[in-house]
C-alpha positions, 0 to 999 in steps of 0.5 A: 207589525212588530207588536204582533210578531212579539205576541205571536212568538212570546211563550204562553203561561199556563193556559186555562184547561177550561178555555182550551176545552171550551175551544175544543167543544166549539171546534167540534161543533164546527166539525159536525156542521162542516162534515154534515154538509160534506156528507150531503154534498157527496150524497147529492142532497140539499139539507133542510134550510130555513133561510131558503138559500141553501140550495143556491149557495151549496150548488153555486160555482163557489161551493167547490175549489178545484172540485173539492167541496168547501164543506170538506175543506171546512171539516179538515180545518175544524179537525186540525184544530181539534187534533191540535187542541187534543194534542195540547191538552195531552202534552201541555206544549205551548208550541202545539197551542200556538200553531193550532191557534194560527188556524182560526185566524185563517179560517176567520178570513175565509169566513169573511170571504164566504159571507161576502160571496153569499151577500153580494155575489150569490145573494142567498144565504145558507144557514149552515155556512153562517153557523160555520162562520159564527163558529170560526169567528168564535174560535178566533175570539178565544184564540185572541183572548188566549194570545193576549191574556196568557202570554208571559209578561215581560220580566222588565218594566222597560221591555215592550210587549 
C-alpha cells in the first residue's frame, strides 16, 4: 500500500504527448460509444446488435442507477477524461494528469462489475457495453504505464520507489 501511495504522489516527468493523445483518442471513442447508447435510450430505441443480447441488457434493471441510464454515466466518465487530457495538453500541469488518470481505475472497476452482471446475472451480452469495457481497460493500461514509466526517479539509490 505504501508503494502505491508513493507512486500516486510522486511527481511525473515529462509525459509523452503522443501517449496522452493516444489516450485521448481512446477516451473519445468511449465517449462516442456511451453517448450513442444514451441517445438511443432516450429515444426508446434498441441499437442493432450482433450479440443478440443488447435488448436484454439495455432494458434490464441494471441499465439505470437511480433512474439515470448507465450509458449517460459512461458518457460523463469519458467526457471528464477527455477534458482532463485536453487540460493537461494545454497546461502541462501534472496535477491535472494525475487526477485525470485516477478515473480509468474507477472505470475499470465499474466495467468489471458490469461484465459480471452481464455474464452471471443477466446472462446476455451487449456489444456496446463490451466495447466500453474494453476501452476502459485500455485506458487503465495506459494510465498504469504512464504512472510507472514517467514518474520521477528517486535522486538517491537508497530511496524506495
